N, C-alpha and C positions, 0 to 999 in steps of 0.2 A: 734284339740281335737278328732275328729272322727277317724283320723288315729291312734292316740295313743291308743284310746279305742279298736280298732280292733286288734292292735298288742298285747296289754295287754291280750285280750281275747284269742288269739291264743296261746300265751305263757302259760297262765293258763291251757288251754285245753290240751296242749301237756304234761304238768306236770301231770295232772290228768290221761291222757292216760297211762303214764308210771306207775303210781301208780296202776291203775286198771289192767294193763297188768301183773304186778307182782303178782296180786291176781287171775288172770283169771283161772289158773289151779285149784286152790283151790275152786273157785266158781263152776267150771264145775263139779267137783267130789262131791261137797257137796250135801246133800239131799235138795231138793227144797220143800218149804212149801207154801201152798195156803191158804190165809185168805179171807173169803167171808164177804161181808158187804151189808147192806141195809140202805138207807137214811131214817131217821125218816120222816114219812109222805108219803113215797112211797106207791102206791097202791098194793094190794095183789090179784087182779083179773088177769085173763089171759090177757096177753099183757101189763100189768102194771109192775111197779117196777123200779129197779135201773140199769143204764147202765154206766159202766166205759169206758171212751174214751181215755184220754191222761194222761201221767205220766211224771213228770220232774225228773231231776237227784237226787233231794232230797226226792223223793218218794211221793210228793204231787200229788193227782189225781183229775182230773175234769171230768165232764160228766153231765148227766141229769137224771131225774126220772119223771115218769108219776104217778100222784096221783090217788086216787080213783074216782075222777071226770074226769079223762083222760086229765088233764092239765099238761103241761110240766114245769119243774122247773130245775134250775142248782144246782150243788153242788161242793164244794171244800173239799176234804178229806186230811187233813194234814198228815204228816209222822207219827204222834203219834196216828192217827186214829180219831182225832176230825173232825167232819163234820159240815160245814157251808153251808147253802142253800141261794140262792139269785135268784132274777128275774130282768130282765131289766125293767127300768121305761117305762110304756106305753104298756107292753106286754098284750096280750089278756088273758082272764080268762075263756074262753069257752072250750069245749072239743076239744083237739088236737091243741089248741093255747098255747101260753106261751113262754118259753125261753129255748134254748138248747146250751150247751157249747161243744166246740170241740178241742180247743187248749190251752196249758199252756206253758209258758216259764220258765226258771230257776229262775227268780225273782218272779214268782207266778202270773204274769199277765195272764189273761184268755180272750179268744175271742170266739165268737159264734154268734148266731142271735136269734131274737125274732119274733114271729108272732103277729102282732097287731090285735085289734078287727076287723079292716077292711079287714084282710087277706093279708096285705102287710108285707113283711119281711124287717127287719132292722138289720144291723150289730151292735155289741157292743164290747167294750173293758172294762174289769174290771181290774183296777189297783190293785197292791198288797195291798193297804190300803182299798180296797173294793169299791172305787169310780167307778161308771159305766158311761161310755160315749157311747151313741148310735151314729151311723153314717149311711149315705146313699151315695152310689157311684153316682156321677153325671151321668146322662143318665139312671139310674135305673128306671124301670117302677113304676107307682103308682096305678096300678090296682090289682085286686084280684090275689094272688099267684105270684105277681111280687115283685121286690125289691132287697135287698142286703143280700147275704149269706156269712158269714165269717167262716173260718175254721182253718187256721194255723197261728201261731205267732212265730217269732224268738226272740232271746235274746235281740235284739235292739228295739223291739216293732213294727217291720214291720208286716203287716198282709196280707195274701193272701186269696182270695175267688173268688166268682163269683157273677154276678148280672144278673137279668132277665129284659130285656128292655120292652118297651110298646108293642112290637110285639111278646113277648113271647120267644125271643132268649136269650141264656145264653152267657155271655162274662166273661173272667177272669180279675181280677184286683189285683194290689198291692197297699196297703195303706202304705205310708211311715211313719216313726216315727213322722214326723211333721204334719201329718194329710192330706197331699196331696195324690192324686191318679194317678196311671198309669194303663190304661186298655189295653188289648191286646187280639188277637185271632190268633192262628196258621193259616197259609194259608190253605184254604179248609174247615175250620170249619163252621159247622152250629150250634154249641153249644160247649162251652169250660168250663171245670171243673177242677180246680186245686186240687191236693191231699188235703184231708180234715183233716188228723190227723197231719202229719208233712211234707206237701208238699212244705215247704219253709225252706231253711237252713239259717245259720247265715251270709252267704255271699250274700244273696239275690237271690239265684237260686231257681226256682220254678219248680215243676213237677206236672203232672196231665194227663188228657186225653181230647181229643176232639172228636166230632162225625161228620162224613162227610155226604154228601148228600145221601149216600146209607145206612145211619144209622150204619156204621162201626166205632168202636172206635180205636183211635190211641194214643199211649203214646207220650208226648212231654216233653221237658226240655227247660225252658227259662233261659238263663244265666243272671247273674247280670246286664250285660250291654244291655240286651234286645234281643240278638240273640236267635231264637227258632229252636230247632232240634227235629225231630220226632225220636222215638226210639221203633218201633214195635218189639215185640218178634218173633223170627222164629217159625213158626208153628201156628201163630195166624190166625184164620178164617177170611174170607173176605165177609161173608154174614151179613145180617142185625142182629144186636144184638151181633155180634162177634167182635174179635179184641183184642187190648191190652189196659190194664188199668194200672195206676200207683198209688201206695199207699203212698210212702214217698221218700224223698231224704235226705241223711245225710250230714254232714259238709265236707265230702271229695268228694261229688258228686256222690256217689253210690246210685242206685235206687232199691227199691224192689217193685214188683207189680205182676200182674197175667194176663193171657190172656185166651181167650175163643177160642177153636179150631173149626174146621168146623163141629164137631159133638156136639158142645155145652158144651164140658167138659172144666173145669178150670184147669190151670197149673200155678205154681209159676215161677217167674224168678228173677234173679239178674243181673243188668247192672252195671258194674264197672265204675269208673270215666273215664276210657279210652275207654269206649264204648263196651267192651266185654260182651255179654249176655249169661248167663248160665240158662237153664230151669231146673226145678225140680218138682217132685211129691212126696208127703208123702206116705209112704207105708201104705196101707189100705184105701187110698182115692178111692172113687167111680169113675167109668168110664162111668156113664150115663150122659145124658144131665142135666146140673145144678149141677152136683157133681164135685168133684176134689179139687184142692189145690188153696187157695187164700192167697197171701202174702200181709200184710198190712203195716208193719213198719220195718225199718232198723235203728239200732243205729250206733254210730260212730266206733264201732269195726267191723261192718259188720254182726252182728247177726240179724236174721230176724224172726219175729213172724207173725202168721196169723192163719187161720182156714182151716181145710179140712173137706169136707162132705163125709161120707162113703156111701156104697151101700144102706143103709137104710135111707139116708138123715139126719143122726145125725151129728152134728158139734163137732169137737174135736180140741183142741189147739195144736200148734206145735211151736218149736223153732229150727231154723237152725243156727248152730254156724258158725263162719267165715271159718271153714275148710270144711263145707258142711254136717257135721253130724246132723241128725235130731232127736230130742226128742219130743215125743208126751205127752200130758197130758190132764186131765179132772178135772174141778173144782168139789169138793165134793158137792153132791146134784144136779148135772146136770142131766137133764132128758135124757132118752135113746130112746125116740120116735121120729118119723119124725118131723123135724122142731125144735127140742130141742137140748140141748148140750152146748158146751163151745165155746166162740168166743173171742179170744184175739184181742185187738186193737192196743196196743202200748207197746214198750219195751224201757227202758231208758238206760242211759250210764252205770249204774251199773248192768244191766241185769234183773232188776225187770220188770214184765209184768202186765198190767192191761187190763181189758175187762169185759165181763159179761157172765153169763150162764143163760139158760132157764130151769126151772125145769119141772117136770112131769105134773104140773098144768098150764104150760105156763106163769109162772111169772118170771120176770127178776131180777137178783141179780148181784151186782158187785163183782169183785174178784181182789186180789193182789197176784201174785206169786213172791216169793223172793228166 
């Protein structure tokens, strides 16, 4: 049954690819519209508001919001704009506790994690019918700021994330659709972090980054059968806080991410399924430490979205098409001061993008670019 389901999905995907490919030129030349949204109940103070994280092929968006009491809650925004809010059972209700969603699959299943009143983290899976199941990875710590963090879910219901053990060390895990776990660390890791938006594809490949003993980050890919390959971008720095990070992996094995060079500047990169790495910078990206280009997500066409910080430390969105052409954009209402601006997080199969922007008052708002 599992094999037939996989073949059926691949066939369906290829048919959809052909349909979208026929429309690709039209989509690229059509005017793009940006719709902004706020979840009812989201706070309106600085640092509060709505954060769009992930979008599926049907245009359903998930993410989280911070209310006026600084408590986190999750939301699901349907393709028609209807918003449903939810919390994991047992989530804390104090400031900066609560529930945060990070991944959604095509069926509408959502994953993320909650912060309990004890300060322990637990993963959750919200089924399309709204039923929420919480879970903990075996060996996850049970102390303050320890526990299970969930971030990516594929169309078969597998979940990738990381857990923090009783010694405060992070390890990656894969939760299989039957609820069993596989945990792993790349060789040399002192902390492993899978991609948190779509660092898991439908064939079970996982990407992310790990930190070595010198506090340098390295990109990794874990194949569906468990083999782990490092994939550092050329030009990545080798000092503390530098190195390569990975944002997502698509169903063809291509990866989008960014690296920090020896001067502390960010640069985007694309790694093809054959291992070829192309680096890129958005025109207008700043060249100071903490500035530059960060690629977060890649869809099955190879289109990449992310953010670049300019010389004034303002964030702007970008879309890099499969041929390498880059288009920049800003959500209406985005602030133009340092630490403000537009931050895209995810782009779907049809080219729609979701994320958030920070206005001139420091308030967060979700957006959908179609």
